[in-house]
Phi, psi and omega in degrees: 000321180298318180295315181298318179297321179296320179296316180299316180296317181297316179297317179298318178296320180297313180296319179296323180292317179297321180282356178083013182283334176226154181292154176296132183298322182273355179077013182238142178292149179292152179306321181298320180293318178301315182296318180297317180298321180296314180297315180298320180296317179295317179297318179298321180297317181293311182296323178295317179297319180293315179299324182288330192245336192298332179290345180263000178262129186238160173265140175258121181250157180227138176238117176284128187297331183288315186261346182053037180248122184265144176210153178279128183238352182188190184228156174213173175216148186284133178241355179206145178287001176273011179083028180259131188228145175249149177205190176275147176300320184291345177287326184235043189274340187270125182288339185263015180245140178270121185255145178226162175243132177239123181278170182299328181271012172092002178287138184242133181229140173282140175280122185266329188215138180226130167249128182246130180240105184288339183291318180260000189053048185241140171230139173248123183239157181230137176235172180269027180284144178249154175057032175281138184267116179284150175281154178274133178277139170265195180240103184289346178288345182258010180294146178236141176298131180104347181283152184290138175226157182229130178249136176235134180187183182258081187303129179059014181073009184238322189258096187290147178048047174286133181249127173230153181233161178183208179227166170287116183269335181188163182229154176072030181279155176234128181220161167258111189257135175240170182228133183299322186280320185263338181075012182271167178215142179224145173268121187237139183248161169057047183267158171272130174261136180220155174261005172294133185298123177236122184241163173307133186104335174283345184308129178092353180281167183276144166254120189250155167270179186290349176270000180083016177268143177284125177242357178193164175244117182300134187228331187198157169233167183255119182293133178085358179239155180252143173060036174230108177230167184224152179218147175281130179303138186293335179298326177289322180290319186302317182300317181286317180299318180299319179294320179295318180298320184281321190243344182083004178206174180223136176236126180226145177289150188215130178264313176099044178228155168238132187217164173240129182286131176257113180287171182299315181297315179295322180298317180295317181297326184257004177056045175228164179283156173292142179159202183255112180277120186283120179260333181205147177234126181291134182300133177062021177276175177302320181296314180295318180296331180277348177102013177285137184232158175300134182101343174292156173236116176279117183259337179216145171231126183049041176082356180260137179294136176279087186249011177208164182295334186258002185301314183292313182296322178295321179294317180293321180301328181278003182249174178244164176299132182096347177289158178268144174236115181267130184228147168255126186237135179247141174200126175055044175081002182238143176254148174215153179262136182227139174239125180247141174263118188290132177266177176279137178297125180292141176281107184274000000 
């Protein structure tokens, strides 16, 4: 009887402790309670971030002048209370289409002004909206692989303010990104890779951290693959958006080349130097005026070896319009030195 009584008392004490009726004897929470608290904390972070930011995420609509039929083709987010919004260039790339912004509460605004940046697939647009709440920028240079991210956008152009979550899967990625609606494609460098679901129509929407700060602009997904999406780091977007907010326009240096990076291994196999193999030269650009031709390989810029896909773009980003760019160029076994004067990036 004593043993049976002891078992009953022990079971009763355990159940009472689990239910919180008496304190834990060891003074430590049970593993089940810890796990529940962790899940609730993560859910609260996501819901708080969404509540904080979703009113600043907008739909980008397009009306073809011939058919006068409007449809949602992308997403954007507010960066200034002056009615300034950022999205992808490929979302608003057509000059003969009338673009509009629709807020979460159904207000519709005509887009009055567009700046298009093909290098980042970025567009900054302006509407006559008042009291728009800008999103808070985070610092994309401090991102870590594995940290939680949240994407908000208009999935497939139908499902407004769709929220998906995931993690940072990789950093510094390079992809050739296309868009279902426009049929365009851009080669983009230094992207954030995420497994948060990004679909056509999400283009231009914010990628947030768990504090509700924007750390990227969603730009592309990979056709035929699951859980692979990409975003432009917000630090690259912020510099351009800030200039547009302050001056109403953006000026960036421009060389005028399209190239494919030749890695060391590929260079050895093909008996050519490592560098940037020129695939196209923009007519009347700085590159053409300096004498760069298709088939050339740029091996050095300003004395630095072209040892990565982003070396040339990073060097140009640090310069101003009118600055000189010194290059070493190889072709057919011969090297030559070339100096180009950087022009202003045309607003496409």
